[in-house]
BALOBA-1460 file (C-alpha; in Angstrom, 3 decimals):
// residues 106
<rec num="1" residu="x" x="119.128" y="51.356" z="-34.276"/>
<rec num="2" residu="x" x="122.221" y="49.632" z="-32.071"/>
<rec num="3" residu="x" x="123.539" y="53.090" z="-31.172"/>
<rec num="4" residu="x" x="119.837" y="53.992" z="-30.156"/>
<rec num="5" residu="x" x="119.622" y="51.089" z="-27.793"/>
<rec num="6" residu="x" x="122.977" y="51.428" z="-26.304"/>
<rec num="7" residu="x" x="122.650" y="54.999" z="-25.587"/>
<rec num="8" residu="x" x="119.154" y="54.587" z="-23.868"/>
<rec num="9" residu="x" x="119.046" y="54.940" z="-20.108"/>
<rec num="10" residu="x" x="117.945" y="51.645" z="-18.221"/>
<rec num="11" residu="x" x="114.110" y="52.001" z="-17.260"/>
<rec num="12" residu="x" x="113.143" y="51.823" z="-13.418"/>
<rec num="13" residu="x" x="115.272" y="51.533" z="-10.524"/>
<rec num="14" residu="x" x="118.096" y="53.960" z="-11.437"/>
<rec num="15" residu="x" x="117.252" y="56.176" z="-8.676"/>
<rec num="16" residu="x" x="118.076" y="53.659" z="-6.049"/>
<rec num="17" residu="x" x="121.168" y="52.731" z="-7.632"/>
<rec num="18" residu="x" x="122.594" y="56.438" z="-7.438"/>
<rec num="19" residu="x" x="121.656" y="56.546" z="-3.701"/>
<rec num="20" residu="x" x="123.046" y="53.396" z="-2.615"/>
<rec num="21" residu="x" x="126.086" y="54.511" z="-4.395"/>
<rec num="22" residu="x" x="126.066" y="58.003" z="-2.461"/>
<rec num="23" residu="x" x="125.699" y="56.041" z="0.595"/>
<rec num="24" residu="x" x="128.492" y="53.503" z="-0.029"/>
<rec num="25" residu="x" x="130.922" y="56.501" z="-0.730"/>
<rec num="26" residu="x" x="130.048" y="57.910" z="2.471"/>
<rec num="27" residu="x" x="130.527" y="54.763" z="4.305"/>
<rec num="28" residu="x" x="133.927" y="54.517" z="2.741"/>
<rec num="29" residu="x" x="134.895" y="58.247" z="3.779"/>
<rec num="30" residu="x" x="133.841" y="57.495" z="7.584"/>
<rec num="31" residu="x" x="135.439" y="54.125" z="7.504"/>
<rec num="32" residu="x" x="138.875" y="56.124" z="6.344"/>
<rec num="33" residu="x" x="138.560" y="58.750" z="8.649"/>
<rec num="34" residu="x" x="138.193" y="56.473" z="11.726"/>
<rec num="35" residu="x" x="140.621" y="53.918" z="11.251"/>
<rec num="36" residu="x" x="143.420" y="55.757" z="9.179"/>
<rec num="37" residu="x" x="143.162" y="59.391" z="9.326"/>
<rec num="38" residu="x" x="142.076" y="60.113" z="13.175"/>
<rec num="39" residu="x" x="144.748" y="57.563" z="14.759"/>
<rec num="40" residu="x" x="147.392" y="59.095" z="12.723"/>
<rec num="41" residu="x" x="146.315" y="62.827" z="13.652"/>
<rec num="42" residu="x" x="146.236" y="61.471" z="17.332"/>
<rec num="43" residu="x" x="149.730" y="59.994" z="16.869"/>
<rec num="44" residu="x" x="151.211" y="63.274" z="15.398"/>
<rec num="45" residu="x" x="149.699" y="65.284" z="18.049"/>
<rec num="46" residu="x" x="151.448" y="62.914" z="20.798"/>
<rec num="47" residu="x" x="154.769" y="63.123" z="19.188"/>
<rec num="48" residu="x" x="154.577" y="66.992" z="18.962"/>
<rec num="49" residu="x" x="153.817" y="67.271" z="22.594"/>
<rec num="50" residu="x" x="156.674" y="64.794" z="23.263"/>
<rec num="51" residu="x" x="159.058" y="67.148" z="21.279"/>
<rec num="52" residu="x" x="157.693" y="70.112" z="23.179"/>
<rec num="53" residu="x" x="158.327" y="68.779" z="26.600"/>
<rec num="54" residu="x" x="161.907" y="67.640" z="26.132"/>
<rec num="55" residu="x" x="164.108" y="68.649" z="28.987"/>
<rec num="56" residu="x" x="168.067" y="68.337" z="29.816"/>
<rec num="57" residu="x" x="168.559" y="64.667" z="31.410"/>
<rec num="58" residu="x" x="165.903" y="62.961" z="29.144"/>
<rec num="59" residu="x" x="166.737" y="59.769" z="27.115"/>
<rec num="60" residu="x" x="165.896" y="59.821" z="23.722"/>
<rec num="61" residu="x" x="166.182" y="57.840" z="20.553"/>
<rec num="62" residu="x" x="166.443" y="59.897" z="16.897"/>
<rec num="63" residu="x" x="165.146" y="58.684" z="13.753"/>
<rec num="64" residu="x" x="168.570" y="57.258" z="12.691"/>
<rec num="65" residu="x" x="168.659" y="54.979" z="15.794"/>
<rec num="66" residu="x" x="171.067" y="56.989" z="18.021"/>
<rec num="67" residu="x" x="170.553" y="56.515" z="21.665"/>
<rec num="68" residu="x" x="171.311" y="59.668" z="23.671"/>
<rec num="69" residu="x" x="170.894" y="61.653" z="26.550"/>
<rec num="70" residu="x" x="169.728" y="65.295" z="26.315"/>
<rec num="71" residu="x" x="172.503" y="67.766" z="27.462"/>
<rec num="72" residu="x" x="171.000" y="71.124" z="26.091"/>
<rec num="73" residu="x" x="167.411" y="72.294" z="24.531"/>
<rec num="74" residu="x" x="167.053" y="75.087" z="22.505"/>
<rec num="75" residu="x" x="164.187" y="76.123" z="20.197"/>
<rec num="76" residu="x" x="164.844" y="73.720" z="17.196"/>
<rec num="77" residu="x" x="167.964" y="71.654" z="18.165"/>
<rec num="78" residu="x" x="169.045" y="69.651" z="21.061"/>
<rec num="79" residu="x" x="172.795" y="68.712" z="22.168"/>
<rec num="80" residu="x" x="172.695" y="65.086" z="22.863"/>
<rec num="81" residu="x" x="175.475" y="62.781" z="24.672"/>
<rec num="82" residu="x" x="175.841" y="59.655" z="22.761"/>
<rec num="83" residu="x" x="178.613" y="58.694" z="24.747"/>
<rec num="84" residu="x" x="181.327" y="59.982" z="27.568"/>
<rec num="85" residu="x" x="182.384" y="63.488" z="26.220"/>
<rec num="86" residu="x" x="180.714" y="62.764" z="22.856"/>
<rec num="87" residu="x" x="178.241" y="65.648" z="22.033"/>
<rec num="88" residu="x" x="176.056" y="65.891" z="18.712"/>
<rec num="89" residu="x" x="173.563" y="68.426" z="17.776"/>
<rec num="90" residu="x" x="170.269" y="67.036" z="16.730"/>
<rec num="91" residu="x" x="167.023" y="68.551" z="15.315"/>
<rec num="92" residu="x" x="164.064" y="68.267" z="17.520"/>
<rec num="93" residu="x" x="161.958" y="66.689" z="14.183"/>
<rec num="94" residu="x" x="164.427" y="64.023" z="14.234"/>
<rec num="95" residu="x" x="163.709" y="62.692" z="17.912"/>
<rec num="96" residu="x" x="161.173" y="59.853" z="17.904"/>
<rec num="97" residu="x" x="160.614" y="58.623" z="21.401"/>
<rec num="98" residu="x" x="162.371" y="57.656" z="24.652"/>
<rec num="99" residu="x" x="163.743" y="54.349" z="25.373"/>
<rec num="100" residu="x" x="160.906" y="53.677" z="28.007"/>
<rec num="101" residu="x" x="158.279" y="53.613" z="25.180"/>
<rec num="102" residu="x" x="159.984" y="50.619" z="23.585"/>
<rec num="103" residu="x" x="160.121" y="48.896" z="26.809"/>
<rec num="104" residu="x" x="156.449" y="49.209" z="27.785"/>
<rec num="105" residu="x" x="155.459" y="48.044" z="23.955"/>
<rec num="106" residu="x" x="157.387" y="44.726" z="24.492"/>
């Protein structure tokens, strides 16, 4: 008898509860999209555009925190001067931003 009572569906109002939970889930997805996914996609697009427009003479900062000036640009790599006559080869994916971005954010 107790098993039958536990297995019985609640009477009345169950349709309303299901509808409100679906609305709640849709709201959560919309909030995640506008506050987390969309801004991240925008930042990735800006960073990709920045990396594609790099040219000789630009000042950059790498992921490792190395400041330098671009001396040569190739398809996937950059040659960066970090000191007088000290050149390193860096992947374009390792370039984060230029120093002016940091000064603007302060």
